C-alpha positions as CSV (number, residue, x, y, z in Angstrom):
1,M,113.3,-132.3,50.3
2,A,111.9,-134.3,47.6
3,N,108.6,-135.0,47.4
4,I,107.2,-138.7,46.5
5,L,104.1,-139.7,45.4
6,L,103.8,-143.7,46.8
7,V,100.4,-145.1,45.4
8,E,99.8,-147.7,47.4
9,D,96.5,-149.6,48.2
10,N,97.7,-151.6,51.3
11,K,97.0,-149.4,54.1
12,N,99.0,-151.0,56.7
13,Q,102.4,-150.6,53.7
14,C,101.3,-147.2,53.1
15,L,101.4,-146.5,56.6
16,L,104.7,-148.3,57.1
17,Y,106.3,-147.3,53.6
18,E,104.7,-143.4,54.4
19,Q,107.0,-143.5,58.3
20,E,110.2,-144.5,57.1
21,L,110.3,-142.3,53.7
22,R,109.4,-139.6,56.2
23,H,112.3,-140.4,58.8
24,E,114.4,-140.1,55.7
25,G,113.4,-136.3,55.1
26,Y,111.4,-136.7,52.2
27,D,107.4,-135.5,52.3
28,I,105.3,-138.2,50.8
29,V,101.4,-137.6,49.6
30,T,99.5,-141.2,49.0
31,A,97.9,-141.9,46.7
32,N,95.2,-145.7,46.8
33,D,94.9,-146.3,43.4
34,G,96.3,-145.3,40.1
35,K,93.6,-142.7,39.0
36,E,93.7,-140.9,42.3
37,A,97.2,-140.4,41.5
38,L,96.3,-139.5,38.2
39,E,94.5,-136.7,40.5
40,K,97.1,-136.0,42.6
41,I,99.7,-135.6,39.8
42,K,97.3,-133.3,38.2
43,G,97.3,-131.0,41.7
44,Q,101.1,-130.9,42.2
45,Q,104.0,-133.3,40.8
46,P,105.7,-135.2,43.0
47,D,109.3,-135.4,42.1
48,M,109.4,-139.1,42.2
49,I,106.7,-141.9,41.9
50,I,106.8,-145.5,43.8
51,M,103.6,-147.3,42.5
52,D,102.5,-150.7,43.3
53,I,101.4,-153.1,39.9
54,C,97.6,-154.8,41.6
55,L,95.6,-151.7,42.5
56,P,91.9,-151.1,42.6
57,K,90.4,-148.8,40.4
58,M,93.7,-148.3,37.6
59,D,96.6,-151.0,38.1
60,G,100.3,-149.5,38.0
61,V,101.5,-150.3,35.2
62,E,98.0,-149.1,33.2
63,A,98.5,-145.3,35.6
64,M,102.1,-145.1,34.4
65,R,100.9,-145.5,30.5
66,H,98.8,-142.5,31.6
67,I,102.1,-140.9,33.5
68,L,104.3,-141.4,30.9
69,S,102.3,-139.6,27.7
70,K,102.1,-136.4,29.6
71,S,105.0,-134.4,28.5
72,K,105.5,-132.7,31.9
73,S,105.3,-135.8,33.2
74,R,108.0,-137.7,31.4
75,D,111.2,-137.2,33.4
76,I,109.5,-137.8,36.6
77,P,111.5,-141.2,38.2
78,I,108.8,-143.7,38.7
79,I,109.8,-147.1,41.4
80,I,107.3,-150.4,40.1
81,N,106.9,-151.1,43.9
82,T,105.2,-154.5,44.2
83,G,105.4,-158.2,45.6
84,Y,105.6,-160.2,42.2
85,S,108.3,-160.7,40.8
86,N,106.6,-162.3,37.8
87,Y,105.9,-158.6,36.3
88,K,109.2,-157.6,35.9
89,D,109.1,-160.0,32.1
90,N,105.6,-157.5,31.7
91,F,107.5,-155.3,28.9
92,M,105.5,-151.9,30.0
93,T,107.6,-152.5,33.3
94,W,110.1,-152.0,31.4
95,A,109.2,-147.9,30.9
96,A,109.8,-147.7,35.0
97,D,113.3,-146.1,36.6
98,A,113.5,-149.3,39.1
99,Y,111.2,-152.6,39.9
100,I,111.5,-153.6,43.1
101,V,110.1,-156.6,45.0
102,K,108.4,-155.8,48.3
103,S,110.4,-156.7,51.5
104,S,109.9,-155.7,55.0
105,D,113.5,-154.5,54.9
106,L,113.5,-151.1,52.9
107,T,116.9,-150.5,52.5
108,E,117.0,-151.8,48.5
109,L,113.8,-148.7,47.9
110,K,116.0,-146.2,49.8
111,N,119.1,-146.7,48.2
112,K,117.7,-146.9,45.2
113,I,115.0,-144.4,45.3
114,E,118.6,-141.5,46.6
115,E,120.3,-143.0,43.3
116,L,117.6,-141.5,41.2
117,L,117.0,-138.7,42.7
118,T,120.8,-138.1,43.0
119,N,120.6,-138.9,39.1
120,K,117.8,-136.8,38.4
121,Y,119.2,-133.2,39.8
122,I,122.4,-134.3,38.1
123,D,121.2,-134.5,34.9
124,V,119.1,-131.2,35.3
């Protein structure tokens, strides 16, 4: 199954997302901030990244910019998963493949993961 890098600094949300996505059959690697996410990508390139925006050390928008600037990482689908809908108007977030506002119901996130991964492997 697909390997997903989950970048989330809230420990409770990270645990919830990790458990829910593992239950769906995904392999989950976590990072607490943008810098840690970049380090994890160097070690093993994930099939998808789910990234919060408000993160310590390096925010999600800056981390996404670094990821997309690397040619080998450019084709990794990125979902911005944040509690702030106002970032949707920030043109820097438009580079993400999806923008989802956090919710206790993970149906939208799960559906988007499946859609993007299906499209990724169909396009290959």
